[in-house]
N, C-alpha and C positions, 0 to 999 in steps of 0.2 A: 504494500500500500504506500502511495506517495505521501509526502508531508503536506499537510493542509496549508493553504496560503494565509488563512486567518489564524491569528494567535490569541486574539482578544486582549492582549496586553496593553494595547493603546486605547482601549475603550473609554478611559477616563481622561484622555487628552494629554497623555505623556508618551514619549518614545525613548529609545535608548540610542546613544551615540556609539560608534565603534569604540570599544573600551568599557562599555557597560553603564556609563553614567546616564541616569534618567533625566530628561529635560521636558519642559512643556512643548507641545507641538507648535506653539506660537513663538518659541525661542527664535531669535534672529539667525542662529546657525542653521536651524531647520528651514527657515525661510530662504536662506541663501542656497543651500544645496537642493531644496525643492524647486527653486527658480532655475537652477542649472539643469535639473532633471526636465523641467518644462521646456527649456531651450533645446535640450537633446532630442526631445520628442518632435519639436518643430523642425529641427535639422533633419530628422528622419522623414518628415513629411516633404520637405523640400527635395531631399534625395529621391523620393519616390516620384516627384513631379517633373524634375528636370530630365532631359534626355542626353545631355552632354556627359560622356563617359568620364573624362578627367574630373569634371565637377562632382559626379557621383562618388568617385573614388576619394576625392578630397573631403567630401562631407562625411564619408564613412570614417576616415582618419580623425576628423574633428569630433565625431561622436565618441570615439575612443578616448580622446583627450578630455572631453567633458565628463566621462566616467571617472577619469583620474582626478579631475577637479572635485567632483562630487564626493569621491572617497576621502579626499583630503579634508574637505569641509565637514564631513560626517564624523571625523575622529575627535575624540576628547583630547584637547591639546595638552592636558596635564597627565595623560596616561599613554604609555607606549602600546600601540596595538599589537596583538599577537600575530596578526597576519601582515605580510609585507604589502605596503601601499605604494603603488607606482608614483614616481615624481614627474612633475611638469618640468620640462627642460627649455633652456633658451632656444635650442634648435626648433622647438615646436612653434615658437613665435616667429623665427626666421622662415619657417615653412609657410606660414600665413603671408608674411611680407613678400616672399618670392612669388606666391600665387596671385597676390594682389597686383604686383608689378606685371606679371605675365598677362593677366586679363586686361589690365588697364592699357597696355600697349596697343591693343586692338580696338579700343574705344575712341569715339570722337571726343574732342575736348569738351569738357562740361562748362557751359557759359552761363548757366542759371541753376537755381535750385530745382530739384526734381520732386514732383509729387508722387508718392507711392501709387502704383497702379499701372494700367495698360494691358495687363494680362493676369489671369488668376495665379499663375506660377510666380510672377514678379511680385504680386501683392503678398503672397505667402512668404517670400524671401524677406520682404520689408517687415512683415509682422515678426518674423524670426529675429531680425536685426533689433527690433524694439525690445523683444524679450531678452536678448543678449545685453542690451543697455541696462535693463532692470536688474538682471543678475549681477552686472558689474556694480550697480549702485548698492545692492544688498551686501556685496562683498566689501565695498568701501565702508559701509556702516559697521559691518562685523569687525573689520580691522580697527576702526576708531574705538568701538565699544569694548573690545577685548584686548587691545594693545598687542595683538598678534600680527605677525608679518605675513601678508598675502600678496606681496608684490608680483611674483610670477603669475598668479591667478589673475590679478588685476590687469597686468600687461597683456596676457593672453585674451581675456575677454574684450579688452579695448581694441586689440588688433582684429579679433574675430568680428566685431561689429563693423569695422572698416571692410573686412573681407566680404561680409554679407552685403554691404552696400554696393561694392564693385561687382559681386556676383549677380546682384539684381540687374545692374546695368549691362553686364556681359550677356546674361540670359535674354534680356530684352533685345539686345543686338542680334543674338542668334535666332530669336523668334520673329525678327523684323517687326517688333512691337514699337510703337512710337513712345518715346519718353515724354512725359507730361510736364512741361515747364511750369513752375510756379510764377505767376504774373501777379504781383501784389497790386491791390487797389490803391490808387493814389488820390 
């Protein structure tokens, strides 16, 4: 018989960090890794929607890094986890920068702000970018409130939101979808 998915241990609004420490489900740490999990789910949706094979491969790699980030955020910082948690590396950030530059080389110069939209796939990528920014804000608050260092995570999420913006433009270009310029009322 397989293990049941429900444990009933969180029925009163608490959960356990890696290391066993019980915290409220409203704890900022839970909010941070929950938002990273939401981001990972949206990345999966975008991977399912795009047809660009290099983009699909990159998004799969990004999902793996987001699991690394989520695992790191889910650890009790005062306890050593019994299992080995993978680390985020500077090369993960360089990977995003390299891919941003590769896609950006093929795009027309941006002369105006762009409104999200133009095609459902592009809209989903922009929503994912917004979730990424929210995850970044959660991690900034966590760093401030706990005095813990999350610089690699913050750098990665910041670069990932840039990657997603360029990915939206890149996919728009591949789909021959028109970018929607923002023309402010004057």
